[in-house]
PDB file of N, H, CA, C and O in Angstrom:
ATOM      1  N   UNK A   1      12.334  13.323  10.119  1.00  0.00           N
ATOM      2  CA  UNK A   1      13.267  13.571   9.046  1.00  0.00           C
ATOM      3  C   UNK A   1      14.527  12.745   9.284  1.00  0.00           C
ATOM      4  O   UNK A   1      15.044  12.711  10.400  1.00  0.00           O
ATOM      5  N   UNK A   2      15.018  12.090   8.256  1.00  0.00           N
ATOM      6  H   UNK A   2      14.598  12.118   7.349  1.00  0.00           H
ATOM      7  CA  UNK A   2      16.224  11.275   8.343  1.00  0.00           C
ATOM      8  C   UNK A   2      17.468  12.138   8.192  1.00  0.00           C
ATOM      9  O   UNK A   2      17.528  13.037   7.353  1.00  0.00           O
ATOM     10  N   UNK A   3      18.441  11.846   9.012  1.00  0.00           N
ATOM     11  H   UNK A   3      18.393  11.116   9.694  1.00  0.00           H
ATOM     12  CA  UNK A   3      19.729  12.519   8.925  1.00  0.00           C
ATOM     13  C   UNK A   3      20.811  11.444   8.827  1.00  0.00           C
ATOM     14  O   UNK A   3      21.058  10.721   9.792  1.00  0.00           O
ATOM     15  N   UNK A   4      21.457  11.338   7.664  1.00  0.00           N
ATOM     16  H   UNK A   4      21.256  11.926   6.880  1.00  0.00           H
ATOM     17  CA  UNK A   4      22.491  10.329   7.455  1.00  0.00           C
ATOM     18  C   UNK A   4      23.694  10.641   8.337  1.00  0.00           C
ATOM     19  O   UNK A   4      24.203  11.761   8.338  1.00  0.00           O
ATOM     20  N   UNK A   5      24.137   9.646   9.081  1.00  0.00           N
ATOM     21  H   UNK A   5      23.723   8.735   9.080  1.00  0.00           H
ATOM     22  CA  UNK A   5      25.277   9.801   9.974  1.00  0.00           C
ATOM     23  C   UNK A   5      26.516   9.117   9.399  1.00  0.00           C
ATOM     24  O   UNK A   5      27.624   9.647   9.490  1.00  0.00           O
ATOM     25  N   UNK A   6      26.320   7.933   8.805  1.00  0.00           N
ATOM     26  H   UNK A   6      25.420   7.503   8.732  1.00  0.00           H
ATOM     27  CA  UNK A   6      27.457   7.145   8.337  1.00  0.00           C
ATOM     28  C   UNK A   6      27.024   6.234   7.206  1.00  0.00           C
ATOM     29  O   UNK A   6      25.902   5.728   7.192  1.00  0.00           O
ATOM     30  N   UNK A   7      27.926   6.033   6.262  1.00  0.00           N
ATOM     31  H   UNK A   7      28.838   6.444   6.274  1.00  0.00           H
ATOM     32  CA  UNK A   7      27.719   5.076   5.185  1.00  0.00           C
ATOM     33  C   UNK A   7      29.061   4.410   4.892  1.00  0.00           C
ATOM     34  O   UNK A   7      30.027   5.079   4.525  1.00  0.00           O
ATOM     35  N   UNK A   8      29.113   3.121   5.050  1.00  0.00           N
ATOM     36  H   UNK A   8      28.329   2.577   5.348  1.00  0.00           H
ATOM     37  CA  UNK A   8      30.328   2.366   4.803  1.00  0.00           C
ATOM     38  C   UNK A   8      30.201   0.970   5.372  1.00  0.00           C
ATOM     39  O   UNK A   8      29.258   0.687   6.111  1.00  0.00           O
ATOM     40  N   UNK A   9      31.128   0.097   5.043  1.00  0.00           N
ATOM     41  H   UNK A   9      31.894   0.327   4.443  1.00  0.00           H
ATOM     42  CA  UNK A   9      31.130  -1.288   5.517  1.00  0.00           C
ATOM     43  C   UNK A   9      29.831  -2.018   5.165  1.00  0.00           C
ATOM     44  O   UNK A   9      29.472  -2.991   5.828  1.00  0.00           O
ATOM     45  N   UNK A  10      29.126  -1.560   4.131  1.00  0.00           N
ATOM     46  H   UNK A  10      29.417  -0.770   3.592  1.00  0.00           H
ATOM     47  CA  UNK A  10      27.882  -2.202   3.722  1.00  0.00           C
ATOM     48  C   UNK A  10      26.680  -1.823   4.567  1.00  0.00           C
ATOM     49  O   UNK A  10      25.642  -2.482   4.501  1.00  0.00           O
ATOM     50  N   UNK A  11      26.809  -0.772   5.358  1.00  0.00           N
ATOM     51  H   UNK A  11      27.653  -0.237   5.412  1.00  0.00           H
ATOM     52  CA  UNK A  11      25.708  -0.328   6.211  1.00  0.00           C
ATOM     53  C   UNK A  11      25.491   1.170   6.046  1.00  0.00           C
ATOM     54  O   UNK A  11      26.363   1.893   5.563  1.00  0.00           O
ATOM     55  N   UNK A  12      24.320   1.615   6.455  1.00  0.00           N
ATOM     56  H   UNK A  12      23.612   1.027   6.847  1.00  0.00           H
ATOM     57  CA  UNK A  12      24.019   3.037   6.562  1.00  0.00           C
ATOM     58  C   UNK A  12      23.435   3.260   7.947  1.00  0.00           C
ATOM     59  O   UNK A  12      22.570   2.505   8.391  1.00  0.00           O
ATOM     60  N   UNK A  13      23.906   4.294   8.627  1.00  0.00           N
ATOM     61  H   UNK A  13      24.608   4.907   8.267  1.00  0.00           H
ATOM     62  CA  UNK A  13      23.371   4.650   9.932  1.00  0.00           C
ATOM     63  C   UNK A  13      22.761   6.040   9.794  1.00  0.00           C
ATOM     64  O   UNK A  13      23.382   6.956   9.254  1.00  0.00           O
ATOM     65  N   UNK A  14      21.546   6.179  10.286  1.00  0.00           N
ATOM     66  H   UNK A  14      21.041   5.435  10.724  1.00  0.00           H
ATOM     67  CA  UNK A  14      20.900   7.472  10.232  1.00  0.00           C
ATOM     68  C   UNK A  14      20.091   7.709  11.497  1.00  0.00           C
ATOM     69  O   UNK A  14      19.777   6.784  12.247  1.00  0.00           O
ATOM     70  N   UNK A  15      19.768   8.965  11.705  1.00  0.00           N
ATOM     71  H   UNK A  15      20.023   9.716  11.096  1.00  0.00           H
ATOM     72  CA  UNK A  15      19.028   9.386  12.883  1.00  0.00           C
ATOM     73  C   UNK A  15      17.679   9.925  12.442  1.00  0.00           C
ATOM     74  O   UNK A  15      17.591  10.739  11.522  1.00  0.00           O
ATOM     75  N   UNK A  16      16.642   9.468  13.101  1.00  0.00           N
ATOM     76  H   UNK A  16      16.713   8.808  13.848  1.00  0.00           H
ATOM     77  CA  UNK A  16      15.286   9.907  12.789  1.00  0.00           C
ATOM     78  C   UNK A  16      14.585  10.204  14.116  1.00  0.00           C
ATOM     79  O   UNK A  16      14.407   9.301  14.933  1.00  0.00           O
ATOM     80  N   UNK A  17      14.194  11.430  14.334  1.00  0.00           N
ATOM     81  H   UNK A  17      14.338  12.164  13.670  1.00  0.00           H
ATOM     82  CA  UNK A  17      13.481  11.825  15.554  1.00  0.00           C
ATOM     83  C   UNK A  17      14.210  11.373  16.813  1.00  0.00           C
ATOM     84  O   UNK A  17      13.607  10.757  17.692  1.00  0.00           O
ATOM     85  N   UNK A  18      15.496  11.672  16.907  1.00  0.00           N
ATOM     86  H   UNK A  18      15.987  12.172  16.193  1.00  0.00           H
ATOM     87  CA  UNK A  18      16.333  11.355  18.068  1.00  0.00           C
ATOM     88  C   UNK A  18      16.534   9.857  18.289  1.00  0.00           C
ATOM     89  O   UNK A  18      16.990   9.456  19.360  1.00  0.00           O
ATOM     90  N   UNK A  19      16.207   9.028  17.314  1.00  0.00           N
ATOM     91  H   UNK A  19      15.837   9.354  16.444  1.00  0.00           H
ATOM     92  CA  UNK A  19      16.420   7.574  17.387  1.00  0.00           C
ATOM     93  C   UNK A  19      17.379   7.180  16.270  1.00  0.00           C
ATOM     94  O   UNK A  19      17.374   7.777  15.193  1.00  0.00           O
ATOM     95  N   UNK A  20      18.200   6.170  16.538  1.00  0.00           N
ATOM     96  H   UNK A  20      18.203   5.685  17.413  1.00  0.00           H
ATOM     97  CA  UNK A  20      19.203   5.716  15.569  1.00  0.00           C
ATOM     98  C   UNK A  20      18.724   4.440  14.882  1.00  0.00           C
ATOM     99  O   UNK A  20      18.108   3.570  15.499  1.00  0.00           O
ATOM    100  N   UNK A  21      19.025   4.355  13.588  1.00  0.00           N
ATOM    101  H   UNK A  21      19.525   5.061  13.087  1.00  0.00           H
ATOM    102  CA  UNK A  21      18.658   3.188  12.799  1.00  0.00           C
ATOM    103  C   UNK A  21      19.843   2.764  11.944  1.00  0.00           C
ATOM    104  O   UNK A  21      20.668   3.582  11.538  1.00  0.00           O
ATOM    105  N   UNK A  22      19.904   1.458  11.681  1.00  0.00           N
ATOM    106  H   UNK A  22      19.234   0.794  12.011  1.00  0.00           H
ATOM    107  CA  UNK A  22      20.941   0.918  10.806  1.00  0.00           C
ATOM    108  C   UNK A  22      20.229   0.200   9.666  1.00  0.00           C
ATOM    109  O   UNK A  22      19.278  -0.548   9.895  1.00  0.00           O
ATOM    110  N   UNK A  23      20.684   0.425   8.455  1.00  0.00           N
ATOM    111  H   UNK A  23      21.457   1.032   8.269  1.00  0.00           H
ATOM    112  CA  UNK A  23      20.109  -0.204   7.263  1.00  0.00           C
ATOM    113  C   UNK A  23      21.193  -1.033   6.596  1.00  0.00           C
ATOM    114  O   UNK A  23      22.328  -0.584   6.436  1.00  0.00           O
ATOM    115  N   UNK A  24      20.826  -2.256   6.209  1.00  0.00           N
ATOM    116  H   UNK A  24      19.904  -2.620   6.340  1.00  0.00           H
ATOM    117  CA  UNK A  24      21.805  -3.159   5.601  1.00  0.00           C
ATOM    118  C   UNK A  24      21.091  -4.191   4.743  1.00  0.00           C
ATOM    119  O   UNK A  24      19.873  -4.348   4.829  1.00  0.00           O
ATOM    120  N   UNK A  25      21.844  -4.883   3.927  1.00  0.00           N
ATOM    121  H   UNK A  25      22.833  -4.756   3.857  1.00  0.00           H
ATOM    122  CA  UNK A  25      21.306  -5.930   3.060  1.00  0.00           C
ATOM    123  C   UNK A  25      21.303  -7.234   3.840  1.00  0.00           C
ATOM    124  O   UNK A  25      22.362  -7.779   4.153  1.00  0.00           O
ATOM    125  N   UNK A  26      20.108  -7.737   4.154  1.00  0.00           N
ATOM    126  H   UNK A  26      19.248  -7.295   3.900  1.00  0.00           H
ATOM    127  CA  UNK A  26      19.972  -8.980   4.910  1.00  0.00           C
ATOM    128  C   UNK A  26      19.628 -10.154   3.997  1.00  0.00           C
ATOM    129  O   UNK A  26      19.402 -11.264   4.479  1.00  0.00           O
ATOM    130  N   UNK A  27      19.586  -9.924   2.693  1.00  0.00           N
ATOM    131  H   UNK A  27      19.769  -9.022   2.301  1.00  0.00           H
ATOM    132  CA  UNK A  27      19.229 -10.980   1.756  1.00  0.00           C
ATOM    133  C   UNK A  27      20.358 -11.962   1.532  1.00  0.00           C
ATOM    134  O   UNK A  27      21.532 -11.636   1.707  1.00  0.00           O
ATOM    135  N   UNK A  28      19.986 -13.160   1.145  1.00  0.00           N
ATOM    136  H   UNK A  28      19.032 -13.424   1.003  1.00  0.00           H
ATOM    137  CA  UNK A  28      20.986 -14.184   0.851  1.00  0.00           C
ATOM    138  C   UNK A  28      21.212 -14.290  -0.649  1.00  0.00           C
ATOM    139  O   UNK A  28      22.328 -14.085  -1.126  1.00  0.00           O
ATOM    140  N   UNK A  29      20.176 -14.603  -1.386  1.00  0.00           N
ATOM    141  H   UNK A  29      19.269 -14.770  -0.999  1.00  0.00           H
ATOM    142  CA  UNK A  29      20.310 -14.722  -2.833  1.00  0.00           C
ATOM    143  C   UNK A  29      19.899 -13.443  -3.560  1.00  0.00           C
ATOM    144  O   UNK A  29      20.416 -13.134  -4.634  1.00  0.00           O
ATOM    145  N   UNK A  30      18.986 -12.723  -2.976  1.00  0.00           N
ATOM    146  H   UNK A  30      18.566 -12.974  -2.104  1.00  0.00           H
ATOM    147  CA  UNK A  30      18.515 -11.467  -3.566  1.00  0.00           C
ATOM    148  C   UNK A  30      18.680 -10.351  -2.540  1.00  0.00           C
ATOM    149  O   UNK A  30      18.710 -10.600  -1.335  1.00  0.00           O
ATOM    150  N   UNK A  31      18.785  -9.139  -3.025  1.00  0.00           N
ATOM    151  H   UNK A  31      18.760  -8.936  -4.004  1.00  0.00           H
ATOM    152  CA  UNK A  31      18.931  -7.986  -2.136  1.00  0.00           C
ATOM    153  C   UNK A  31      17.642  -7.803  -1.340  1.00  0.00           C
ATOM    154  O   UNK A  31      16.551  -7.735  -1.907  1.00  0.00           O
ATOM    155  N   UNK A  32      17.782  -7.725  -0.036  1.00  0.00           N
ATOM    156  H   UNK A  32      18.668  -7.780   0.425  1.00  0.00           H
ATOM    157  CA  UNK A  32      16.649  -7.485   0.854  1.00  0.00           C
ATOM    158  C   UNK A  32      17.119  -6.536   1.954  1.00  0.00           C
ATOM    159  O   UNK A  32      17.732  -6.959   2.934  1.00  0.00           O
ATOM    160  N   UNK A  33      16.825  -5.256   1.778  1.00  0.00           N
ATOM    161  H   UNK A  33      16.327  -4.912   0.982  1.00  0.00           H
ATOM    162  CA  UNK A  33      17.271  -4.275   2.761  1.00  0.00           C
ATOM    163  C   UNK A  33      16.450  -4.398   4.031  1.00  0.00           C
ATOM    164  O   UNK A  33      15.236  -4.593   3.999  1.00  0.00           O
ATOM    165  N   UNK A  34      17.147  -4.278   5.143  1.00  0.00           N
ATOM    166  H   UNK A  34      18.134  -4.119   5.169  1.00  0.00           H
ATOM    167  CA  UNK A  34      16.514  -4.365   6.451  1.00  0.00           C
ATOM    168  C   UNK A  34      16.930  -3.133   7.252  1.00  0.00           C
ATOM    169  O   UNK A  34      18.042  -2.626   7.106  1.00  0.00           O
ATOM    170  N   UNK A  35      16.030  -2.671   8.087  1.00  0.00           N
ATOM    171  H   UNK A  35      15.126  -3.083   8.206  1.00  0.00           H
ATOM    172  CA  UNK A  35      16.291  -1.502   8.911  1.00  0.00           C
ATOM    173  C   UNK A  35      15.953  -1.859  10.359  1.00  0.00           C
ATOM    174  O   UNK A  35      14.848  -2.318  10.647  1.00  0.00           O
ATOM    175  N   UNK A  36      16.900  -1.649  11.259  1.00  0.00           N
ATOM    176  H   UNK A  36      17.798  -1.277  11.025  1.00  0.00           H
ATOM    177  CA  UNK A  36      16.706  -1.947  12.675  1.00  0.00           C
ATOM    178  C   UNK A  36      17.069  -0.737  13.507  1.00  0.00           C
ATOM    179  O   UNK A  36      17.956   0.037  13.147  1.00  0.00           O
ATOM    180  N   UNK A  37      16.378  -0.580  14.621  1.00  0.00           N
ATOM    181  H   UNK A  37      15.657  -1.209  14.914  1.00  0.00           H
ATOM    182  CA  UNK A  37      16.708   0.490  15.553  1.00  0.00           C
ATOM    183  C   UNK A  37      17.893   0.054  16.403  1.00  0.00           C
ATOM    184  O   UNK A  37      17.961  -1.092  16.849  1.00  0.00           O
ATOM    185  N   UNK A  38      18.819   0.967  16.621  1.00  0.00           N
ATOM    186  H   UNK A  38      18.764   1.898  16.259  1.00  0.00           H
ATOM    187  CA  UNK A  38      19.985   0.709  17.460  1.00  0.00           C
ATOM    188  C   UNK A  38      20.127   1.865  18.447  1.00  0.00           C
ATOM    189  O   UNK A  38      19.497   2.910  18.286  1.00  0.00           O
ATOM    190  N   UNK A  39      20.954   1.668  19.464  1.00  0.00           N
ATOM    191  H   UNK A  39      21.466   0.818  19.595  1.00  0.00           H
ATOM    192  CA  UNK A  39      21.172   2.758  20.410  1.00  0.00           C
ATOM    193  C   UNK A  39      22.401   3.570  19.988  1.00  0.00           C
ATOM    194  O   UNK A  39      23.101   3.209  19.042  1.00  0.00           O
ATOM    195  N   UNK A  40      22.646   4.643  20.685  1.00  0.00           N
ATOM    196  H   UNK A  40      22.078   4.937  21.454  1.00  0.00           H
ATOM    197  CA  UNK A  40      23.728   5.556  20.319  1.00  0.00           C
ATOM    198  C   UNK A  40      25.094   4.879  20.406  1.00  0.00           C
ATOM    199  O   UNK A  40      25.958   5.130  19.565  1.00  0.00           O
ATOM    200  N   UNK A  41      25.301   4.026  21.410  1.00  0.00           N
ATOM    201  H   UNK A  41      24.599   3.823  22.093  1.00  0.00           H
ATOM    202  CA  UNK A  41      26.578   3.307  21.547  1.00  0.00           C
ATOM    203  C   UNK A  41      26.803   2.351  20.382  1.00  0.00           C
ATOM    204  O   UNK A  41      27.912   2.256  19.857  1.00  0.00           O
ATOM    205  N   UNK A  42      25.751   1.643  19.980  1.00  0.00           N
ATOM    206  H   UNK A  42      24.850   1.720  20.406  1.00  0.00           H
ATOM    207  CA  UNK A  42      25.871   0.733  18.836  1.00  0.00           C
ATOM    208  C   UNK A  42      26.172   1.517  17.563  1.00  0.00           C
ATOM    209  O   UNK A  42      26.952   1.065  16.726  1.00  0.00           O
ATOM    210  N   UNK A  43      25.563   2.678  17.415  1.00  0.00           N
ATOM    211  H   UNK A  43      24.928   3.045  18.096  1.00  0.00           H
ATOM    212  CA  UNK A  43      25.825   3.515  16.233  1.00  0.00           C
ATOM    213  C   UNK A  43      27.294   3.914  16.191  1.00  0.00           C
ATOM    214  O   UNK A  43      27.917   3.879  15.130  1.00  0.00           O
ATOM    215  N   UNK A  44      27.845   4.290  17.327  1.00  0.00           N
ATOM    216  H   UNK A  44      27.339   4.318  18.189  1.00  0.00           H
ATOM    217  CA  UNK A  44      29.257   4.678  17.385  1.00  0.00           C
ATOM    218  C   UNK A  44      30.165   3.477  17.112  1.00  0.00           C
ATOM    219  O   UNK A  44      31.152   3.597  16.387  1.00  0.00           O
ATOM    220  N   UNK A  45      29.836   2.333  17.685  1.00  0.00           N
ATOM    221  H   UNK A  45      29.034   2.236  18.275  1.00  0.00           H
ATOM    222  CA  UNK A  45      30.659   1.134  17.486  1.00  0.00           C
ATOM    223  C   UNK A  45      30.647   0.665  16.037  1.00  0.00           C
ATOM    224  O   UNK A  45      31.680   0.246  15.514  1.00  0.00           O
ATOM    225  N   UNK A  46      29.495   0.730  15.387  1.00  0.00           N
ATOM    226  H   UNK A  46      28.656   1.070  15.811  1.00  0.00           H
ATOM    227  CA  UNK A  46      29.379   0.253  14.007  1.00  0.00           C
ATOM    228  C   UNK A  46      30.241   1.062  13.043  1.00  0.00           C
ATOM    229  O   UNK A  46      30.575   0.577  11.962  1.00  0.00           O
ATOM    230  N   UNK A  47      30.598   2.268  13.412  1.00  0.00           N
ATOM    231  H   UNK A  47      30.327   2.662  14.290  1.00  0.00           H
ATOM    232  CA  UNK A  47      31.404   3.127  12.548  1.00  0.00           C
ATOM    233  C   UNK A  47      32.903   2.892  12.699  1.00  0.00           C
ATOM    234  O   UNK A  47      33.687   3.408  11.902  1.00  0.00           O
ATOM    235  N   UNK A  48      33.311   2.133  13.693  1.00  0.00           N
ATOM    236  H   UNK A  48      32.675   1.714  14.340  1.00  0.00           H
ATOM    237  CA  UNK A  48      34.730   1.952  13.990  1.00  0.00           C
ATOM    238  C   UNK A  48      35.454   1.067  12.979  1.00  0.00           C
ATOM    239  O   UNK A  48      36.540   1.407  12.508  1.00  0.00           O
ATOM    240  N   UNK A  49      34.843  -0.066  12.650  1.00  0.00           N
ATOM    241  H   UNK A  49      33.961  -0.342  13.032  1.00  0.00           H
ATOM    242  CA  UNK A  49      35.494  -1.011  11.738  1.00  0.00           C
ATOM    243  C   UNK A  49      34.447  -1.938  11.144  1.00  0.00           C
ATOM    244  O   UNK A  49      33.304  -1.984  11.598  1.00  0.00           O
ATOM    245  N   UNK A  50      34.853  -2.666  10.132  1.00  0.00           N
ATOM    246  H   UNK A  50      35.782  -2.629   9.763  1.00  0.00           H
ATOM    247  CA  UNK A  50      33.953  -3.625   9.508  1.00  0.00           C
ATOM    248  C   UNK A  50      33.545  -4.706  10.502  1.00  0.00           C
ATOM    249  O   UNK A  50      32.392  -5.137  10.514  1.00  0.00           O
ATOM    250  N   UNK A  51      34.479  -5.142  11.329  1.00  0.00           N
ATOM    251  H   UNK A  51      35.416  -4.793  11.320  1.00  0.00           H
ATOM    252  CA  UNK A  51      34.183  -6.178  12.335  1.00  0.00           C
ATOM    253  C   UNK A  51      33.194  -5.656  13.383  1.00  0.00           C
ATOM    254  O   UNK A  51      32.282  -6.377  13.789  1.00  0.00           O
ATOM    255  N   UNK A  52      33.372  -4.426  13.813  1.00  0.00           N
ATOM    256  H   UNK A  52      34.113  -3.840  13.483  1.00  0.00           H
ATOM    257  CA  UNK A  52      32.450  -3.826  14.790  1.00  0.00           C
ATOM    258  C   UNK A  52      31.052  -3.676  14.187  1.00  0.00           C
ATOM    259  O   UNK A  52      30.051  -3.909  14.864  1.00  0.00           O
ATOM    260  N   UNK A  53      30.990  -3.291  12.927  1.00  0.00           N
ATOM    261  H   UNK A  53      31.803  -3.102  12.377  1.00  0.00           H
ATOM    262  CA  UNK A  53      29.697  -3.164  12.249  1.00  0.00           C
ATOM    263  C   UNK A  53      29.010  -4.523  12.188  1.00  0.00           C
ATOM    264  O   UNK A  53      27.803  -4.622  12.410  1.00  0.00           O
ATOM    265  N   UNK A  54      29.770  -5.562  11.889  1.00  0.00           N
ATOM    266  H   UNK A  54      30.750  -5.481  11.708  1.00  0.00           H
ATOM    267  CA  UNK A  54      29.219  -6.917  11.824  1.00  0.00           C
ATOM    268  C   UNK A  54      28.680  -7.346  13.188  1.00  0.00           C
ATOM    269  O   UNK A  54      27.621  -7.968  13.267  1.00  0.00           O
ATOM    270  N   UNK A  55      29.396  -7.022  14.253  1.00  0.00           N
ATOM    271  H   UNK A  55      30.256  -6.517  14.189  1.00  0.00           H
ATOM    272  CA  UNK A  55      28.944  -7.355  15.608  1.00  0.00           C
ATOM    273  C   UNK A  55      27.615  -6.679  15.929  1.00  0.00           C
ATOM    274  O   UNK A  55      26.742  -7.283  16.553  1.00  0.00           O
ATOM    275  N   UNK A  56      27.461  -5.431  15.507  1.00  0.00           N
ATOM    276  H   UNK A  56      28.170  -4.939  15.000  1.00  0.00           H
ATOM    277  CA  UNK A  56      26.205  -4.710  15.734  1.00  0.00           C
ATOM    278  C   UNK A  56      25.077  -5.370  14.950  1.00  0.00           C
ATOM    279  O   UNK A  56      23.969  -5.515  15.468  1.00  0.00           O
ATOM    280  N   UNK A  57      25.343  -5.772  13.705  1.00  0.00           N
ATOM    281  H   UNK A  57      26.243  -5.655  13.285  1.00  0.00           H
ATOM    282  CA  UNK A  57      24.321  -6.444  12.904  1.00  0.00           C
ATOM    283  C   UNK A  57      23.897  -7.759  13.548  1.00  0.00           C
ATOM    284  O   UNK A  57      22.711  -8.087  13.563  1.00  0.00           O
ATOM    285  N   UNK A  58      24.841  -8.503  14.070  1.00  0.00           N
ATOM    286  H   UNK A  58      25.805  -8.237  14.057  1.00  0.00           H
ATOM    287  CA  UNK A  58      24.509  -9.756  14.754  1.00  0.00           C
ATOM    288  C   UNK A  58      23.634  -9.499  15.970  1.00  0.00           C
ATOM    289  O   UNK A  58      22.689 -10.246  16.221  1.00  0.00           O
ATOM    290  N   UNK A  59      23.933  -8.464  16.719  1.00  0.00           N
ATOM    291  H   UNK A  59      24.701  -7.856  16.515  1.00  0.00           H
ATOM    292  CA  UNK A  59      23.126  -8.110  17.885  1.00  0.00           C
ATOM    293  C   UNK A  59      21.693  -7.740  17.458  1.00  0.00           C
ATOM    294  O   UNK A  59      20.730  -8.111  18.128  1.00  0.00           O
ATOM    295  N   UNK A  60      21.562  -7.020  16.359  1.00  0.00           N
ATOM    296  H   UNK A  60      22.344  -6.718  15.815  1.00  0.00           H
ATOM    297  CA  UNK A  60      20.241  -6.657  15.844  1.00  0.00           C
ATOM    298  C   UNK A  60      19.440  -7.899  15.461  1.00  0.00           C
ATOM    299  O   UNK A  60      18.252  -8.000  15.765  1.00  0.00           O
ATOM    300  N   UNK A  61      20.093  -8.828  14.801  1.00  0.00           N
ATOM    301  H   UNK A  61      21.059  -8.745  14.554  1.00  0.00           H
ATOM    302  CA  UNK A  61      19.411 -10.038  14.370  1.00  0.00           C
ATOM    303  C   UNK A  61      19.012 -10.919  15.543  1.00  0.00           C
ATOM    304  O   UNK A  61      17.988 -11.598  15.475  1.00  0.00           O
ATOM    305  N   UNK A  62      19.796 -10.926  16.621  1.00  0.00           N
ATOM    306  H   UNK A  62      20.629 -10.375  16.677  1.00  0.00           H
ATOM    307  CA  UNK A  62      19.437 -11.699  17.809  1.00  0.00           C
ATOM    308  C   UNK A  62      18.204 -11.108  18.498  1.00  0.00           C
ATOM    309  O   UNK A  62      17.396 -11.842  19.068  1.00  0.00           O
ATOM    310  N   UNK A  63      18.065  -9.789  18.443  1.00  0.00           N
ATOM    311  H   UNK A  63      18.721  -9.193  17.980  1.00  0.00           H
ATOM    312  CA  UNK A  63      16.928  -9.128  19.092  1.00  0.00           C
ATOM    313  C   UNK A  63      15.617  -9.379  18.355  1.00  0.00           C
ATOM    314  O   UNK A  63      14.551  -9.352  18.970  1.00  0.00           O
ATOM    315  N   UNK A  64      15.678  -9.620  17.060  1.00  0.00           N
ATOM    316  H   UNK A  64      16.544  -9.642  16.560  1.00  0.00           H
ATOM    317  CA  UNK A  64      14.426  -9.766  16.288  1.00  0.00           C
ATOM    318  C   UNK A  64      13.958 -11.191  16.200  1.00  0.00           C
ATOM    319  O   UNK A  64      12.927 -11.466  15.587  1.00  0.00           O
TER     320      UNK A  64
END
């Protein structure tokens, strides 16, 4: 079951079965939602500011 934790800065963070996920628009010309697993520290950091959220998204993209 999904539990919404945060919505803002163009991202959504939610918890599913004790795991954290971030959802965001990764599309360039068209909307393409992407969902990546993040850890608890990244979830907390992404909620601090728009810049922190962007840093977390960059880390997610480097991992994939």
